C-alpha positions as CSV (number, residue, x, y, z in Angstrom):
1,F,24.7,-12.9,10.0
2,F,27.1,-15.6,10.8
3,D,30.4,-13.8,10.3
4,E,31.6,-10.3,9.4
5,N,31.9,-11.2,5.7
6,D,28.2,-12.1,5.4
7,M,25.7,-9.7,3.9
8,L,22.0,-9.5,3.3
9,E,20.3,-8.6,0.0
10,F,17.0,-9.3,-1.8
11,I,16.4,-11.2,-5.0
12,I,13.6,-11.7,-7.4
13,H,13.6,-15.3,-8.7
14,N,11.7,-18.3,-10.0
15,G,10.8,-19.8,-6.7
16,A,13.1,-22.8,-6.9
17,N,15.8,-23.8,-4.5
18,P,18.5,-23.1,-5.6
19,P,16.8,-20.2,-7.3
20,I,17.3,-18.8,-10.8
21,I,18.0,-15.2,-9.8
22,Y,16.5,-12.6,-12.2
23,A,17.7,-9.5,-10.3
24,R,19.2,-8.3,-7.0
25,N,18.6,-5.3,-4.8
26,N,19.4,-3.9,-1.3
27,S,15.6,-3.5,-0.8
28,T,12.4,-5.4,-1.6
29,S,11.6,-2.9,-4.4
30,F,11.5,-4.5,-7.9
31,C,9.9,-3.5,-11.1
32,M,9.1,-5.5,-14.2
33,N,12.0,-4.0,-16.0
34,S,14.3,-5.2,-13.2
35,I,14.1,-8.6,-14.9
36,P,16.4,-8.9,-17.9
37,G,14.2,-8.7,-21.0
38,G,11.3,-7.5,-18.8
39,G,8.9,-9.5,-16.8
40,Q,5.7,-11.0,-18.1
41,F,2.2,-10.1,-17.1
42,G,0.4,-12.9,-15.2
43,N,3.6,-14.8,-14.4
44,T,4.5,-15.6,-10.8
45,Y,7.8,-14.3,-9.5
46,Y,9.2,-14.5,-5.9
47,I,11.1,-12.0,-3.8
48,S,13.3,-13.4,-1.0
49,A,15.9,-12.2,1.4
50,I,19.2,-14.0,1.0
51,A,22.3,-14.0,3.2
52,G,25.8,-15.3,2.7
53,D,29.4,-14.3,2.0
54,N,29.9,-11.0,0.3
55,I,31.5,-11.5,-3.1
56,G,31.8,-8.4,-5.1
57,G,28.9,-6.6,-3.3
58,H,26.5,-9.6,-3.7
59,V,25.7,-12.7,-1.8
60,D,27.6,-15.7,-2.9
61,T,24.9,-18.3,-3.6
62,T,27.5,-21.1,-3.6
63,D,28.5,-20.3,0.0
64,F,28.2,-23.3,2.3
65,C,26.3,-21.1,4.7
66,F,24.0,-19.5,2.1
67,S,20.5,-18.8,3.4
68,M,17.3,-17.9,1.6
69,A,14.0,-16.8,3.1
70,M,10.7,-18.2,1.8
71,G,9.7,-16.3,-1.3
72,T,6.9,-13.8,-1.4
73,P,4.9,-14.3,-4.7
74,V,4.5,-11.3,-7.0
75,I,2.3,-11.1,-10.1
76,W,2.2,-8.1,-12.3
77,Y,-1.1,-7.3,-14.1
78,P,-1.5,-4.8,-16.9
79,I,-3.6,-1.6,-16.3
80,P,-6.7,-2.0,-18.6
81,V,-7.3,0.5,-21.4
82,A,-10.5,2.4,-20.9
83,H,-11.2,4.8,-23.8
84,I,-14.4,6.6,-24.8
85,N,-14.5,7.4,-28.5
86,E,-16.3,10.7,-28.2
87,L,-15.6,13.2,-25.4
88,D,-17.8,16.0,-24.2
89,H,-20.8,16.7,-26.4
90,S,-24.4,18.0,-26.4
91,T,-27.7,16.6,-27.7
92,C,-31.3,17.8,-27.9
93,G,-33.5,15.4,-26.0
94,K,-32.9,12.8,-23.3
95,N,-31.2,10.0,-25.3
96,I,-27.6,9.6,-26.6
97,H,-25.4,7.0,-28.1
98,L,-22.3,6.1,-26.1
99,S,-19.3,4.6,-27.7
100,A,-16.1,3.1,-26.1
101,V,-13.2,0.8,-27.1
102,P,-14.2,-2.8,-26.2
103,P,-12.4,-4.4,-23.3
104,A,-9.5,-6.7,-24.2
105,P,-10.0,-10.5,-23.9
106,G,-10.4,-11.5,-20.3
107,E,-11.5,-8.0,-19.2
108,T,-14.9,-6.7,-18.4
109,G,-16.3,-3.2,-19.1
110,W,-19.4,-1.4,-17.9
111,W,-21.0,2.1,-18.0
112,T,-21.9,4.2,-15.0
113,A,-23.1,7.7,-14.6
114,N,-23.7,10.3,-11.9
115,C,-27.5,10.0,-12.5
116,D,-30.0,7.3,-13.3
117,F,-30.1,6.2,-17.0
118,I,-31.9,3.5,-18.9
119,P,-30.2,1.3,-21.7
120,L,-32.3,1.4,-24.9
121,N,-32.9,-1.1,-27.7
122,G,-32.2,-4.2,-25.5
123,G,-28.7,-3.0,-24.6
124,F,-26.8,-3.7,-21.4
125,V,-24.4,-1.5,-19.4
126,S,-21.6,-3.9,-20.4
127,N,-22.0,-3.0,-24.1
128,P,-19.3,-0.6,-25.3
129,E,-21.8,0.7,-27.9
130,L,-24.9,1.7,-26.0
131,D,-28.0,3.9,-26.5
132,V,-29.2,5.4,-23.2
133,Y,-32.1,7.5,-22.0
134,V,-31.8,9.9,-19.0
135,L,-34.8,11.0,-16.8
136,E,-33.9,14.7,-16.6
137,Y,-32.3,17.3,-18.8
138,G,-28.9,18.7,-17.8
139,E,-25.2,17.8,-17.6
140,V,-24.4,14.1,-17.0
141,T,-21.0,12.4,-16.6
142,F,-20.8,8.9,-18.1
143,T,-17.9,6.7,-17.1
144,W,-16.6,3.6,-19.0
145,N,-15.0,1.3,-16.5
146,V,-12.7,-1.7,-17.5
147,T,-11.3,-4.3,-15.1
148,N,-9.2,-7.4,-15.4
149,T,-10.5,-8.5,-11.9
150,V,-7.3,-7.0,-10.3
151,C,-6.7,-3.6,-11.9
152,T,-9.4,-1.2,-13.0
153,N,-9.3,1.9,-15.2
154,S,-11.9,4.3,-16.4
155,D,-12.6,7.2,-18.8
156,E,-15.3,9.9,-18.6
157,T,-17.4,11.9,-21.0
158,I,-19.8,14.7,-20.2
159,V,-23.1,14.9,-22.1
160,H,-25.3,18.0,-22.1
161,F,-28.9,17.0,-22.5
162,N,-30.8,20.0,-23.7
163,Q,-34.5,20.4,-23.9
164,T,-35.8,20.7,-27.5
165,P,-37.8,23.9,-27.9
166,N,-41.4,23.6,-29.2
167,A,-42.5,26.1,-31.8
168,Y,-46.0,27.3,-30.9
169,A,-47.4,30.3,-32.6
170,G,-50.7,30.3,-30.8
171,T,-54.2,29.3,-32.0
172,D,-55.3,29.8,-35.6
173,I,-57.0,33.1,-36.3
174,I,-59.1,34.6,-39.0
175,V,-58.2,38.2,-40.1
176,C,-60.5,40.7,-41.7
177,G,-58.2,43.1,-43.4
178,Y,-54.5,43.2,-43.9
179,C,-52.9,43.1,-40.4
180,A,-52.8,40.5,-37.7
181,N,-51.3,40.5,-34.2
182,L,-49.3,37.3,-33.7
183,Q,-47.9,36.0,-30.4
184,A,-45.6,33.1,-30.0
185,F,-44.8,31.2,-26.8
186,Y,-41.4,29.9,-25.8
187,S,-41.4,26.4,-24.2
188,V,-37.8,26.7,-23.0
189,P,-36.6,29.8,-21.2
190,G,-33.8,31.6,-23.1
191,S,-35.0,30.3,-26.4
192,A,-35.0,32.6,-29.5
193,G,-37.2,32.4,-32.6
194,Q,-38.3,34.3,-35.7
195,W,-41.4,34.4,-37.9
196,S,-41.4,33.3,-41.4
197,G,-44.2,32.8,-43.9
198,N,-45.4,33.0,-47.5
199,G,-46.7,36.6,-47.3
200,G,-45.4,39.4,-49.5
């Protein structure tokens, strides 16, 4: 400071000299809503320290000894929206259709998972609508990621891939009489089944 009436504060401005000041603060902390009417995503703003006479608790920018530091550029970017249309679900088999909200213009999206999977029907992991095949049965977490090259967001869904039971009643038999001893085999542990037929 040059004299006892000088003070220091910080401004967010347009980068010109003299600056168009959008907001002032006693620290370097500014938010988009610090700017009257709100800041705009993708626009470049500048934060500078300024010093000069104290007029009503702010630096007098018309002071002959007014001083402004070089501005630090600031650009705000939106957080991308990542949304999967269907959350946790189950399927019999090893393939499933995944569905997510497409990325906004200028953004990129892609699917990942906590296991290996294969896109089907010529699809790519960047397709928000994608048929996939997994190698093993079980619980798989799929993640839809969206980025605008600066900020990234994601959403998750859990898919339970269940093995489809095979109904096998054994080999065909020929019965002499009215009774037969039937034996079925379960292909999946924990399965349940029942007999049906056209007998009276």
